[in-house]
C-alpha positions in Angstrom: 33.6 6.3 -16.2 33.8 3.3 -13.5 35.4 0.4 -13.5 33.4 -3.0 -13.0 34.3 -6.0 -12.2 33.0 -9.1 -13.3 31.8 -10.9 -10.1 33.1 -14.9 -9.3 30.6 -17.2 -9.8 31.1 -19.7 -6.2 31.3 -16.7 -4.3 28.8 -17.5 -1.3 27.2 -14.1 -1.6 26.8 -14.3 -5.4 25.3 -18.1 -5.0 23.7 -17.4 -2.3 21.1 -14.3 -4.3 20.9 -16.5 -7.6 20.2 -19.2 -9.7 22.6 -20.3 -12.4 21.3 -22.6 -14.5 24.2 -23.4 -16.6 22.0 -25.4 -19.1 23.2 -29.1 -19.6 20.7 -32.4 -19.6 23.2 -34.1 -16.9 19.7 -36.8 -16.8 22.8 -39.7 -18.2 25.1 -38.7 -16.0 22.9 -39.6 -13.2 21.9 -42.6 -14.0 25.7 -43.5 -15.0 26.0 -42.5 -10.9 23.4 -44.3 -9.8 25.0 -47.7 -11.5 28.0 -47.7 -10.3 27.9 -50.5 -7.6 26.3 -52.2 -10.4 30.0 -51.7 -12.4 32.0 -51.8 -10.1 30.4 -55.9 -8.8 30.3 -57.1 -12.6 34.0 -55.7 -13.0 32.8 -52.7 -16.0 34.4 -49.6 -16.3 31.8 -47.7 -18.5 33.2 -43.7 -19.3 30.8 -40.9 -18.2 28.9 -40.3 -20.2 28.4 -36.6 -21.5 26.1 -33.8 -20.8 25.0 -32.0 -23.5 24.2 -28.2 -24.0 20.7 -28.2 -24.3 19.8 -24.6 -23.4 21.1 -21.1 -22.6 22.7 -20.3 -19.2 20.7 -19.2 -17.7 21.2 -16.5 -13.8 17.7 -15.3 -12.0 17.1 -14.3 -8.6 16.0 -16.5 -6.2 13.0 -15.6 -5.1 12.1 -13.5 -2.0 10.1 -15.7 0.8 7.2 -14.1 1.6 6.5 -12.7 5.1 3.5 -13.3 6.9 1.8 -10.9 9.5 2.2 -11.0 12.4 -1.2 -12.0 13.6 -1.1 -14.6 10.8 2.1 -16.9 12.8 0.4 -15.6 16.6 -2.7 -17.0 15.7 0.2 -20.4 14.0 1.7 -20.6 17.6 -1.8 -21.0 19.5 -1.2 -17.0 21.5 -4.4 -15.4 19.9 
């Protein structure tokens, strides 16, 4: 049997080839970070809100861009 190792999700090659969705709702954290300067000005320090899990974790391959034909590219730059 072949011995397969788990891939490191923080590896640059892995992040370049797959899209990782953690399934958490970060909207409240985004609003909290936008209000940070207001909180500092008013002397408040509210706790960072949680990011609840709303969907399952998904790992999908990134879609490769469509390759355009040579003639289309030449027309776009005005060579033909």
